[in-house]
N, C-alpha and C positions, 0 to 999 in steps of 0.2 A: 503495500497499498504505499503511495508514494505521493507527499505535499509538495506546496509551491516552496524554494529553498530559501533561506534568506537570513539574514540576523534579525531577533527584534531587540529592540530598544527601545526606552525607558526613560524619561526623567529620573537620572538619580544612577541608572547603568546606562552607560552611551557608549556608540560600541566605538572599543578600542581602532589607533591611527592605521592606516595601511593596511586595512584587513582585505582579504580575497574570502569569500564563501561560493563552495559549488559541490558538486556531488562525483562520490566514485564508485564504480561497479567492486563490489567486492569478489572473492576467489568462484563465491556459487552464486552471482545475478541478484545479490541484494546490494542495492543500493543505500550507502553512506555521506551522509552527511559533513564537509569535514569544512574549518574555517586554518587561512594562513597569515597569520597576524607580524608584518615587520619593522623593527625599532626604528626608533627616528636617528638613533644615530649613523654618523660616520661610515662605523664601519660596525657591522655583529661580531656578536663573539661564539655566533653559532644558535643553534636552535633548541629552545624546549619544547618537546613533545607531551602536552598533558593528557592525561590520561582518564576522566570522570570515575566517580559511581554511581552505581544503582540510578537510575531514574532523571541521574540529574544532566540539563541539557548543556549547551556551549556556551549561550550566555550567561549562566550560575557566575560563570569564570572570568568573567570580563577585570573584573577587579583584580583578579592575580595577573590575567595575563598583564597589563599594563604596568602593574607591578617588575613583572618578566620583563617587559619591555624599555622601561627606566634604565633597568643592572642591563641595560647595552643588547637580550637575547631579543631573538624572532622566533615565534613560537606558533605548533601546528595543533593543532585538536580536532578531534571527531567525533558526533555523538554515536555508542553504540548501538549495533545495531538489535531492533526493537524499544526504541527510545530516542526522544530529542524528536528530531526532523529529519533520522532515518528512515526507510523501512519498517513499518511493525511488522510482526511475525505473528500478530491475530487479528478477525477482526473488528475487535474490538481494543480499541486503541487506548483504555484504559489498563487490559492488560499486562505484567512487565514478562515476559516471555523469551526461552532460547533454550534449547536444547541440549543443545554442552557447552560446557567455556574455552572447550577446543578451540567452535568458533568463532568465539571473543579473539584468541589467540593467533589464528590465522589473518581474524580484520587487521590487527596492528602487523604483522608483518606485512601484508598487504597494503597498508597504508604506509609503512614506511619506503617502499617499494617504490607504487605508482608515485604518490605525493611526497613525502619528504625527501628520499632524497632525491628528488625533479628540480624541487622550487626552493628547499632549503638549503643551510652552508652548514657544514659542519664542523667541530664536536658534536651529539646528536647526544642530547639529556633527557630523559623521561622523569617528569613529575607523574603520580599517580594517587589517586585517594581512593579507601576502603576496596570494593569489586574492582578497579579499576588497577589497586594494589596487587590482589590477590591474581589478576590475571597478568600482571608485567610479573608477577613472582613468577610465576607457568613457563612464560617467554622464554625467561632468562636461567630458566632451568634447563632447559630446551636444547641439545647442540644444534639443531636447525637453526634459532633464533639466539643463541647465546649471547651474540656478539652483535646485534644491532643499537644498543649504545655502550656509549663510554661509563655513562655514571648512572646510577635510577636512583631516584627518589620515591619511596613508599610511606604513604602519608594513613596512619589508622586504617590496614592491613583490615584485611577482612579473611580472616585465617579460622575462623569459628565464629559460632554464633557463641553471644554470652547468655545461657539458658542453661536451667538443670540438666543432668545429666538424664534423665525421667526423659523430659521435653525433645531433650535434644534425638534420642534414640524412636520417639514416638514420631516423632517430624518427619525424622528419613525414612521411618518404614515407611507409613501412610504415604509417600512421594514415590517413594520405589512402584511400590503396591502401584498406586491408580499411572505410573506411564507404563509399566509393565501391560496395562490389561488398555494401552492407550488413550488416557486420561490427562495429559500431561498439561494440558491446555487450560484444565479448571482452575481458575484464580482459586488460589491460596484465604477465603474471605476471611479467617480468624485474625491475619493480616491488616487487617484491612480499615480502617478508620476513616475520619473525614476527611475527605479531597483535601490534598497539601494546598491549595489553593485559598482555600475556606476556613483553615483550621485557626480557632486565635492562637496569638504565641503564648507559650505555658514556662514559663522560668525555667521549671524542675523538668522541660525537654531534655532527651538524650542526645540531642545534634546539637546547638550552639546555642550559647547562655546570652548571646548577641542580637537582640529586637530587632535592629534596622535589618540586620543582612538576612532575617529572618522571613522578615514581612518584604523585604527585597524580590526573594527567589518567588514570594506568592504574587509580587506584582508582575512580574516577566511572566510567569502562567496565564496569570488571567487576562493580560494580552495577546498571548495567543492562546488559545487551550489547546494545539492541538501536541504543545509540550506536554502537558498534561501525562501522566500514568500514575497507576494503583500500585495493588498489590504482586505482588509476583505471582504467578502460576507454579504448581506442586511440580511441573517440567525443570523451572528455573530454580526448585528449591534443590530436585533429586541432582541437577548439575552441579551446584553447587558445592552439595554432599560431597561429588567426587572428587572437584576441583579440590577442598580443602581435606579431602582423605588425602591426597596425592603430596599435597606442600605439608602437610604433617611430617612425612615421612622423611625422617633425616637425611637418606641419602640420593633423595631427589633432590633437594634443597643443597646438598653441597657440592651440585655442579654446576653452582654460579661460580661467576668469575668475577663477574660486575662489580666495580665498587657499588655498594647501598649503602643507603642511609633514609633508618626508617624513623619515622615520628608516631611517635602515641600522648594521648593525651591521659593522665591518671584519672582522670573524669569522666573516659570513656567506658560506658556500658551496653554498649552496643554490639561489639566485637571482643573476643576474649583478648586480655593483656598478657594472661598465663600462655597463652596458643604464641604472640609475636616475641615474645624474651623468650619464648621455646625454639621457634625458627631463626629467630637472629642470630642464636647464640650456635645455630647450627648453619651458618651462613660464612663462610671463610673470613672476606674482606667489607662487613658488612659493621656499622656505629648507629646504637639505639641508640637517641633520646627520647625521655621524657618529658613530656613536659606540666608544668599542677593543676591544676585544677580544668586543665584545657577537654573539650565532650569530643564526640566523633568528629565533627569539625573543622578542624586546627583551623582549616584558612579562610573560613565563616564565624571564625570568634571573632570576641570584642581586640579593638586594637592591643592594649595589653597583654594579653594572650599571643599575639598572633605576635609583639616581637621577638622573644625567644624562636617559634617557628624560624621566619625569616630569617635570622641568628644563624642559625645552623645552616640552611640551606646556602646562605650567602659564604661559610665557610665553607662549606660540600662541594661549590660547584666552584 
């Protein structure tokens, strides 16, 4: 299902300078939206490729993109399959669906080959969040794609749900059962709350303590409801469980040779901090930095909580 490709601009979230937006066809015929933003500095330091989390459109990262441009980097970013203005995988645009995270990883490889390497200058550095960080970890550990990036930043990587062992087992079993019997596109309605664009800010939410940035995302979605997405399908959940099982295998992540920076908020109770520490300890060239009070979306946090995040990124890149 294709829609018109453009960037959504609202007051307080203007499109970064020197933007180019288009779509590309990935390995299986799905069309993905992407954008490239060139720095205004006379000479670029390289390209930072941004890989968002589940449900996050390109527009949510305009502020981050501007911060990277100011630092002298070009930025390349895409919408994952099934979200943003990339092709959706079900007739209901509100369903967050994918059959396997391997397809996400293949999309990264195609994006780098068709777009980034053709339009952007080296060195290539990846900056990824949550589900995007999960996918990038898989990309780094696979021999075919191990050398795509010179450095990789993983923010709040999704290596395990922060839920009880019993809930984990139950959800994993139900997801596998439904996928086996052809019902993977059913929405996991128990994860469905009020639509993101309508949900009032709650200071106790698990995402960010920054009211302005949370409400800004709502305004972006309201400006173009084609960006909206709801709960994941059981197919997505099944794919996620298979991916995180692979990543939590020490032998798999020990294949990673690329320098890695992991940033984790100590106030993040959406993904497992224990699993992040475990994976980090098994990656040879990895630095883990823990951010006091930071919740799941560190790049959408209050300015004072973003300061140590950007200090760590600056020191790493």
